N, C-alpha and C positions, 0 to 999 in steps of 0.2 A: 258716108256720114253716120255717125252714131245716132241711134234713136234717142230722142229727148223724152223725159218723163213729163207727162201732162199732169201738173199738179192741180188742174181744175177738173180732172176727170171724176165723174160721178159714180164710177164703179166702186162698189163696196170692198173693202179689204176682207179677205177670207180669215175669220177668226180661228185661231189654232184651237183644237180640242184639248182639253186637259189630258194628260198622259199619266196613266197609272201602271206601274210596273208590278206584275203579278207572278208569285212563284208557280212554277209549271204543275205543281201538285194540285193547285187550286182550279185547274182547267175545268173539272166536272162541276164545280160549284155553280149554284144558281145565281150567286153574286156576280158572276162574270157577265152573264147574259143581261142582267139588270143594269150593269154598268154601261154595256153597249146600248141599251135602250135609252139611257140617260145622256147618250152622246159622248161618252168618255173614249179617249183612245187608250187601248190596252196593249201591253207588250209583255209577253211571257219570258221569263228568265229563270235560271236555277238560282235562287236567292239562298244564301248561306244563313241569312237572318231574316226573320219576319215573313209574313205572307203577302203583304202588299206594301209598296213604297209609293206615296203620293206626296209631292211637294216636298221631298227630302224628310217625310215623316214616316218612321217605320211602324207598321201595324201588324199585330199578331192577331188573328181572328180564330175564336174558338166558339163552337156551340157549347151549350151548358153541359151536355153529356161528355163531350170531349174534354172539357175543362176539368171535370170531375175525374175522369180517367187520367189525365196528366198529373193531377194531384197525387193519385194513388201510385202511379209508376215513377213520380218524381221528375217527369220530363219537363214539367213547368219551370222547375228551378233553374235549368241551364238555359231554357228559352227566354226567361226574364233577364237573366245576366247578359245574355247576347243582345237583347233588345236594347239595353241601356247603352250600347255603343253608339247609338244614334242620339244625338242631343235632343231631338223630338221623337217620342215614340208613345204608343198607347196599345192597350189591350182592348179588343171588342169581345164582349160576351154576347153571343147571339141565341135568341130562341125564347125570350120571355112570353111571346104570344102562345106558345104551345107547351112549354116546359115549366114546371115548378122547380126553381133552383134549390129548394130546401127539402126535397124529397128524393130519395133513392140515391144509391152510390156510396155516399158518405153521410155522416151525421151532420146536421144542419149547423152545429156550432163549429166544427171543423171547416165547413165551407165558409162560415163567416170570418173564421180565424185567418184562412188563407187570403180572403179579400183584404182584410186589414193589413196583413203582411205585404201584400202587393202594393197597397196604397202607401204605406208608411215606411216600410223597410227597403223595398225596390223603388219607391217613388214613381210608380208607373201609373198613369191615369187610366181609368176603367170606364168604358162606354158600354152601355146595356142597349141592345137592339132587340126589336120584336122578332124580325125574320130576315131572310137574305135581302129583300127589297129594301128594308130600313137600313141594313148595313151598307148596301150600295149607295144609297142616298148620303150617308155620312161620308163615305170615301169620295163621292163626286164633290161634295162641298170642300173637303180638304184639298183636292186636287185643283179645284178653282180658286182657292186662296191665293193672293198675291204673294209671290216669293220675294223674300227680304235678302236674298243673296248668300244666305249661309248654306254651305255645301255639306252634304252628309258625309261622315267619315267612312272609311272602308271597314266593313264589318266582317268578322269571322267567328267561328265556333269557339265557345269557351267551355272548359271542363272545371266543375267545382271539385274541390278536394273532398274525401270522405267525411271529414269533420264539418266542412261547410254545408254539406247536404244534411248531415244529422242536425246542425244547428237550425237550419231552415225548417225542418220538420217539427223541431221542438218549439220554434217560435210561432207556429200555427195554433198552439194551445193558448187560451185565455190567460193573461198575466205573465205569460213567459216571454221576456224580451231577450236581447243578445246577452246580456250580463248573466241572467238566470240560466239561459241555455248552456252557456259556457261553464258555469259552475256544475252543472249536471253532467256535462261531457267530461270534464276534468275528474270528477269523483268516480263516475260509474262507467266511463269509457264507451260503452255501447248501448244501443237502443234496447237491446234485449235485457240488459242488466237494469236499465232505468224503468222499464215496463214491469219488471219482476221485483222492484224495490218496494218495501213496505211504506205505509204513510208516515210511520214514526221516523224512519230514516231519511225519507224525503224532507221531513220538517227540519231535520238537523241542518240541511243544506239550503232550503229555499223558504223556511219559515211557513207562514200562513197560506202561501200560494200552494203548498202541498196538497191541501185537501181537494180543491177543484181539479188540479192536475191528476191526482191519484184517482179520483172518481171518474173522469173522463177515460183514463187509460183502462180502467177496470169496468167500464160501462157494460151492462148485460148484453147490448147488441153490438158491442165492438169486439173485433178480433185482430190481433196482430200477428202477421206472418213474417217471421224474421229469418234471414237466410245469410250465413256468414259468406263474406267475400273469399273466393278461393285463395287470395293472397292475404289472409287475415292478419292484421297487424293489431288486433284488439280493439280497433275503432271501425274498421270498414265493413259496415253491415247494410244490408238493403232492408227496407221496411215497406210493407204493404198494409194499409189500413182499410178495413171494410166495415160498413155500418149497415 
């Protein structure tokens, strides 16, 4: 005789722990141990996009120093493009407790410019956390949120064209939007040419915006290291900006 379910049983149902999928490169992060302490179920995978997936939300986690490095080497550009493949996604900037975001690595205005680009151009929410423990608490809350049934899309790597990378870099400067960036690219072709252009010639293309742009490009503490792409087509250049 099949066993009947006793609906009057007082036994408590075992609650399922929230599961967070973690990229295998995050194994050594203190965030992982904090998540375990918070009672989260974790699963390591090789994620093509993001560092954490919680409730179909893709999360890219960066310490402030790593974020600055990714701006300089342009890694952040492709990561943000890839992150947008998920309908719900966000960027966590970790380390406000111990790191001043406006000192070291890059000029503070360049830092602010990239934050604005992320929020406005890439439409990616930014969460600031104090430390690894604070990050883990945010992830735990996300994992515990009730799912509304929307499934994440299958994500994969995306490569930006040379022109798109140059445009992204230019849009990090104050008052330089997509339209102005495209005008500069159309006229001067390469970042090296733009950096070496006089303020007067810039004014012919972008008007009053030229003064601030030219001053930042020629800031005494700024240096531009430009290296032509081996398959140089007159556009493909890499840029490293240090302040």
